[in-house]
C-alpha positions as CSV (number, residue, x, y, z in Angstrom):
1,X,-2.7,9.2,25.1
2,X,-6.1,7.8,23.9
3,X,-7.8,10.0,21.4
4,X,-11.6,9.8,21.0
5,X,-11.4,11.0,17.4
6,X,-8.9,8.4,16.3
7,X,-10.2,5.7,18.6
8,X,-6.7,4.7,19.7
9,X,-3.7,6.1,21.6
10,X,-1.8,8.6,19.4
11,X,0.7,11.4,19.5
12,X,0.8,14.5,17.3
13,X,4.4,15.2,18.3
14,X,5.9,12.8,15.7
15,X,5.2,10.3,13.0
16,X,5.9,6.5,13.1
17,X,7.7,4.4,10.5
18,X,6.8,0.9,9.3
19,X,9.1,-1.1,7.2
20,X,7.7,-4.3,5.4
21,X,8.9,-7.6,6.9
22,X,10.5,-8.6,3.6
23,X,12.8,-5.5,3.6
24,X,16.4,-5.5,5.0
25,X,16.2,-2.7,7.6
26,X,19.9,-2.0,7.4
27,X,20.0,-1.5,3.7
28,X,21.4,1.9,2.7
29,X,18.3,3.0,0.8
30,X,16.0,2.1,3.7
31,X,18.1,3.8,6.4
32,X,18.4,6.9,4.2
33,X,14.6,7.0,3.6
34,X,13.9,6.7,7.3
35,X,16.4,9.6,8.0
36,X,15.2,12.0,5.3
37,X,11.5,11.4,5.8
38,X,11.9,12.3,9.5
39,X,11.9,15.9,8.2
40,X,8.3,15.5,7.0
41,X,7.1,15.6,10.6
42,X,7.1,19.4,10.5
43,X,4.9,19.4,7.4
44,X,2.7,16.7,8.8
45,X,2.1,18.6,12.0
46,X,1.4,21.9,10.1
47,X,-1.2,20.1,7.9
48,X,-2.9,18.7,10.9
49,X,-3.0,22.0,12.8
50,X,-3.8,24.4,9.9
51,X,-6.0,22.2,7.7
52,X,-7.3,19.6,10.1
53,X,-5.9,16.8,8.0
54,X,-6.6,13.6,10.0
55,X,-3.9,11.2,8.7
56,X,-0.8,12.1,6.6
57,X,1.3,9.3,5.2
58,X,4.3,8.8,2.9
59,X,5.5,5.7,1.1
60,X,9.0,5.4,-0.4
61,X,10.2,3.3,-3.3
62,X,12.2,1.3,-0.7
63,X,9.0,0.3,1.1
64,X,9.4,2.7,4.1
65,X,6.0,3.9,5.3
66,X,5.7,7.0,7.5
67,X,2.4,8.0,9.1
68,X,1.3,10.9,11.2
69,X,0.0,11.1,13.9
70,X,2.0,8.2,15.4
71,X,0.2,5.3,16.9
72,X,1.2,1.7,17.8
73,X,1.0,-0.5,14.7
74,X,-1.9,-3.0,14.7
75,X,-1.4,-6.6,15.6
76,X,-2.9,-9.7,14.0
77,X,-4.7,-12.6,15.9
78,X,-1.3,-14.1,16.9
79,X,0.0,-10.9,18.3
80,X,2.4,-10.1,15.5
81,X,2.5,-6.6,13.9
82,X,0.5,-6.5,10.7
83,X,2.8,-6.4,7.7
84,X,2.2,-3.4,5.4
85,X,4.0,-2.5,2.2
86,X,2.9,0.8,0.8
87,X,4.2,0.0,-2.7
88,X,1.3,-2.5,-3.3
89,X,-1.4,-0.1,-2.2
90,X,-3.7,1.6,-4.7
91,X,-2.8,5.1,-3.4
92,X,0.9,4.5,-4.0
93,X,0.4,2.9,-7.4
94,X,-1.8,5.8,-8.5
95,X,0.7,8.4,-7.3
96,X,3.8,6.7,-8.9
97,X,2.3,5.9,-12.3
98,X,0.0,7.6,-14.7
99,X,-3.2,6.1,-15.8
100,X,-2.8,2.7,-17.3
101,X,-4.6,1.2,-20.3
102,X,-4.1,-2.6,-20.3
103,X,-5.5,-5.6,-22.2
104,X,-5.7,-9.0,-20.7
105,X,-6.2,-12.0,-23.0
106,X,-7.7,-14.9,-21.1
107,X,-7.7,-18.5,-22.4
108,X,-11.3,-19.6,-22.1
109,X,-11.0,-22.9,-23.9
110,X,-11.8,-26.2,-22.4
111,X,-8.1,-26.9,-21.8
112,X,-8.4,-24.5,-18.9
113,X,-10.7,-26.9,-17.0
114,X,-7.8,-29.3,-16.2
115,X,-5.4,-29.0,-13.2
116,X,-7.1,-25.9,-11.8
117,X,-5.9,-23.7,-14.6
118,X,-9.1,-21.6,-14.8
119,X,-9.0,-20.8,-11.0
120,X,-5.3,-19.8,-11.3
121,X,-6.0,-17.6,-14.3
122,X,-9.0,-15.9,-12.6
123,X,-6.9,-15.3,-9.4
124,X,-4.1,-13.7,-11.5
125,X,-6.5,-11.5,-13.4
126,X,-8.3,-10.5,-10.1
127,X,-4.9,-9.5,-8.6
128,X,-4.1,-7.3,-11.6
129,X,-7.5,-5.7,-11.7
130,X,-7.4,-5.0,-7.9
131,X,-4.1,-3.2,-8.3
132,X,-5.5,-0.7,-10.8
133,X,-6.7,2.8,-9.9
134,X,-10.0,4.5,-10.8
135,X,-8.3,6.3,-13.7
136,X,-7.0,3.1,-15.3
137,X,-8.7,1.3,-18.1
138,X,-8.7,-2.5,-18.6
139,X,-10.2,-4.7,-21.3
140,X,-10.4,-8.4,-20.7
141,X,-10.8,-10.6,-23.7
142,X,-11.9,-14.2,-23.3
143,X,-10.5,-16.3,-26.2
144,X,-11.8,-19.8,-27.1
145,X,-10.0,-22.0,-29.5
């Protein structure tokens, strides 16, 4: 049933599970995670009713993602369901690890100008920085020569 608050059809009766495309859906850990997280529906419904929590979600170490209320998963421009792996999301990384303090040493010498090395290095550093939470600390050192 379409819900004006959520701007999509949803049901509060149950949650929905998404498993990343790269995960073997029949693997023991995945099947077990789907089964035991089904018990979270009672808690999810209670949080929504008693505390007006809009979305409740859970991500497992196997990549199983459960969200309440249930709604159809979004599709991309080609009609395929959008892939989603909770283990790469900032909320999951923050919850599964403490604050990080990292140092990145970046080669800023002229040798990085050849064969697209600088662009590759910047892309790698950007990926690392984007995976950090607000509590993390990072220091980037640009070394020449």
